[in-house]
N, C-alpha and C positions, 0 to 999 in steps of 0.2 A: 773708839768708843766707844761699840758699843754694846762690848762686852765687860767692860770698867765698872767697876765699882768703889774705886775710890777719884780724889777731887789730881793727884798728879798721874796717875794713870789717865784721866781725859785730861788734860791742860794734855800733856803730849799726846794726846789722838788729834786733839781740835791747832796744836802748830802742828804735828806732819798732817792736817787737813786740811792750813789755809795755807799750809810751802807744796804739796798740792797745786791748787786751784792759782795759785801766782804762777807757777810753769806752767797748768794747759794755756789761761787765757792770753801768757801771750805766744806759744804756738799757736793758740786759734787764731790768733790776732794775724802775727805772718803767716797761715794758713789761707786766711780769707783775703787775703792782701794779695796775698798770690797770683789764686786763682779767676780777680777782679775783669770780671767781657768788658772791652775800651776803658783798658782802665785811663788813658787818655781824657778823652773825651767828655764822659756817665761817672765815675766813680766816687765822686758822690752822691751821687742816687743808688746802688747797691749797698752803699756804708752804710748810708741811712734805712732799709733795706735791712741790715743787719744790728742795726741798733736797732728795728723794732724784733726785730729775731728774738732779740738778749733780753729785754724791757719785757715784753711779757710773760715769759716765761718769770722773773725773781716780781712784778706784781701777780699770779697766781700762786706762787708754793708758799705764801704763807695761811695763802685761806686753804691747802687741798693738806695744808700739815698741819693747818687746824682740824679737821677734818682726822687724820692721818690718827692723829700722838688719841686721839677716843675711843683711837678702835680696840679691845681690849681689855682696856681700863677700868678699875675699878676700883668705884669711894673715889678721893683726889687724887687716890696717885696716875699718875702720865706713861701710856706704854710709847716711851722717846725710842724705843729699838726698831716699829715698827719706821718711820720718820729717816734713821738709815738704814735699812731695807732698803725703803721704793728710793733711797738718794743714792745708794748703789748701783740698785737696778737701775735704773733710771742715765747712771753717770757708763753704763757696760752696753746701756741700748746708743746713747751717742759716742760711743765710744767704733760701735761698731758699722756706723750710720755714717762716719765723718771714713770707714777706709773707702768710702765711692767716691772721695775725689781730690780722690790716684788719676782714675780712673776721665778726670777733667785736661788734664795736662797730655 
């Protein structure tokens, strides 16, 4: 999507991105449910903590995105490339962090 200059290419990138988010979300949820401590007695508390960990970034992302979109922008043009690159970098960092989950088992 960063390099798309036409609407069809942007739509294809958007569809691929949404499919990827769907796959990641399913795997992510299965992973954190699998590693919950005290699954029988306090699973609700740990799931609630996970929901906070999901909701807080979703609330902050539009604010951070609004700042990022103005970096290097001139006039009425917006710099969406910075937002996409920042999203890619945070996705890679998240993927690297999740590698540590294997050590829980």
